[in-house]
C-alpha positions in Angstrom: -15.1 60.4 67.0 -11.4 60.7 67.8 -9.9 63.9 69.3 -7.1 64.9 66.8 -4.9 66.4 69.5 -5.2 63.3 71.8 -4.7 61.0 68.8 -1.2 62.5 68.4 -0.3 63.2 72.0 -1.7 60.0 73.6 1.2 57.7 72.7 1.4 54.2 74.1 3.7 55.4 76.9 1.3 58.2 77.7 -1.6 55.8 77.8 0.4 53.6 80.2 0.9 56.5 82.5 -2.8 57.3 82.4 -3.6 53.7 83.2 -1.3 53.8 86.2 -2.9 57.0 87.4 -6.5 55.8 86.8 -7.4 58.4 84.1 -7.2 56.1 81.1 -10.8 55.0 81.0 -12.1 58.6 81.2 -9.9 59.8 78.4 -10.7 56.8 76.3 -14.5 57.7 76.6 -14.0 61.4 75.9 -11.2 61.6 73.4 -11.1 58.3 71.5 -13.6 56.8 69.1 -13.9 55.9 65.4 -11.7 57.2 62.6 -13.6 60.5 62.2 -11.6 63.3 63.8 -12.6 66.4 65.7 -10.5 69.4 66.8 -8.4 69.1 63.7 -9.8 72.2 62.1 -10.0 75.6 63.6 -13.4 77.0 64.3 -14.5 80.7 64.7 -13.7 80.6 68.4 -10.1 79.4 67.8 -9.5 81.9 64.9 -10.9 84.8 67.0 -8.6 83.8 69.9 -5.5 83.4 67.7 -6.0 86.8 66.0 -6.1 88.6 69.3 -2.8 87.3 70.6 0.5 89.1 70.7 2.7 86.1 71.5 2.9 82.4 71.7 5.4 79.6 72.6 6.8 77.4 69.9 8.4 74.0 70.5 10.6 72.2 68.0 12.9 69.1 68.3 16.4 68.8 67.1 17.9 65.8 65.1 19.6 64.8 68.4 16.2 64.6 70.2 16.5 67.7 72.3 13.4 69.9 72.5 13.6 73.7 72.1 10.9 76.1 73.3 10.9 79.6 71.9 8.8 82.7 72.7 7.5 84.4 69.6 6.0 87.9 69.8 4.9 90.8 67.6 2.0 93.2 67.0 -1.4 91.9 68.1 -2.7 89.5 65.4 0.7 88.8 63.8 -0.1 85.1 63.9 -2.6 84.8 61.0 -5.2 82.1 60.4 -5.1 81.7 56.6 -7.9 79.1 56.7 -9.2 76.5 59.2 -6.1 74.3 58.8 -3.4 76.9 58.3 -1.6 79.4 60.4 1.3 81.7 59.4 3.5 84.4 60.7 6.4 86.4 59.4 9.8 85.6 60.8 11.9 88.8 61.3 15.6 89.3 61.6 16.8 88.5 65.1 19.9 87.1 66.9 20.7 84.7 64.1 21.0 81.6 66.2 18.5 79.8 63.9 17.7 77.0 66.4 14.1 76.7 65.5 14.8 77.1 61.8 17.6 74.4 62.0 15.4 72.0 63.9 12.6 72.4 61.4 14.9 71.5 58.5 15.1 68.0 60.0 11.7 67.6 61.7 8.7 69.8 60.8 6.6 68.8 63.9 5.8 71.7 66.2 3.8 72.3 69.4 2.4 75.7 70.2 0.8 77.2 73.3 -1.1 80.5 73.1 -1.8 82.3 76.4 -4.4 84.9 77.3 -3.3 85.8 80.8 -6.0 88.4 81.4 -8.8 85.9 80.7 -6.8 82.9 82.0 -7.3 80.9 78.8 -4.7 78.9 76.8 -4.9 77.0 73.5 -2.5 74.2 72.6 -1.8 73.2 69.0 0.1 70.5 67.3 1.1 70.9 63.6 3.7 70.8 60.9 5.7 73.9 60.1 7.0 74.8 56.6 9.7 77.5 56.4 9.9 79.5 53.2 11.8 82.7 52.2 9.6 85.8 52.2 10.3 88.4 49.6 8.4 91.7 49.1 6.9 90.2 45.9 5.5 87.1 47.7 1.7 87.1 48.0 2.1 86.1 51.7 4.0 89.3 52.4 0.9 91.5 52.0 -0.9 89.3 54.6 1.9 88.6 57.1 4.1 91.7 57.1 3.0 94.7 59.2 4.5 97.8 57.5 4.4 99.7 60.8 6.5 97.0 62.6 10.2 98.1 62.7 12.0 94.9 61.8 13.1 93.2 58.6 11.0 90.2 57.5 13.0 87.2 56.3 10.8 84.1 56.2 7.2 83.0 56.3 6.5 80.3 58.9 3.4 78.3 57.7 1.8 75.8 60.1 -0.6 73.1 59.1 -2.7 72.4 62.1 -3.0 68.7 63.0 -4.9 69.1 66.3 -5.7 71.5 69.1 -7.1 71.5 72.6 -8.2 74.2 75.0 -6.6 73.9 78.4 -8.1 74.4 81.8 -7.4 77.8 83.5 -6.0 76.2 86.7 -2.7 77.9 87.8 -2.7 80.5 85.0 -1.7 83.8 86.7 -3.7 86.8 85.9 -1.7 89.4 84.0 -2.6 92.4 81.9 -0.8 94.1 79.0 0.6 97.5 79.9 -1.5 99.1 77.1 -4.7 97.6 78.5 -3.9 98.9 82.0 -3.1 102.3 80.6 -6.4 102.4 78.7 -8.2 101.6 82.0 -6.3 104.3 83.8 -7.1 106.8 81.1 -10.8 106.0 81.2 -10.7 106.4 85.0 -9.0 109.8 84.7 -11.4 111.0 82.1 -14.3 110.0 84.3 -12.8 111.8 87.3 -12.2 114.9 85.2 -15.8 114.8 84.0 -17.1 114.5 87.6 -14.9 117.3 88.7 -16.2 119.6 85.9 -19.8 118.8 86.9 -19.0 119.5 90.6 -17.4 122.9 89.6 -20.7 123.9 88.0 -22.8 122.7 90.9 -20.7 124.2 93.7 -21.4 127.9 93.1 -25.2 127.2 92.9 -25.1 125.3 96.2 -23.2 128.0 98.0 -25.4 130.8 96.8 -28.6 129.1 97.8 -30.2 130.7 101.0 -30.2 128.4 104.1 -33.5 126.7 104.8 -35.4 127.9 107.9 
């Protein structure tokens, strides 16, 4: 079977570089095979991982050939898996540069990297992104728009997944979201308060006990 991500990413020039480095044979055995593809449809693990993320990196390419990488963020789970081939998110009003939107009008190919710094895990995806206007009456609005998020949704960004690959954790720095750190500190403080309360009850009984002979 053929690895869908590698089928796209391993161009002739990439294979030549692998050949020079000595890794070509290993990748050929592990990632290349017959016409049946794998890693072209999201499984439960991928969907669960995607739904837990608060941000990702999105790369597009301009008609002049220049790549552009953008960080996209929002409430946890703002990137939705509509099915095993489709992701979507709401595009909110921003600085109005429209670099990604402009690039996508000429080339719909995108690359995405999703990072979980706390667990040191990353997921890479390749796909094609379709931009469509998002009105309140659009069926997608109910799915993509978070009513508690204080921004104006303008577009729906719909990605057809062509291939994905889990990356190794090497060199991923360990970082934690501020809210997760605060939750851990709150739990610690609650535990300390509970122990102090127990100690306050036990201390008078210990001081009133007659000394042993």
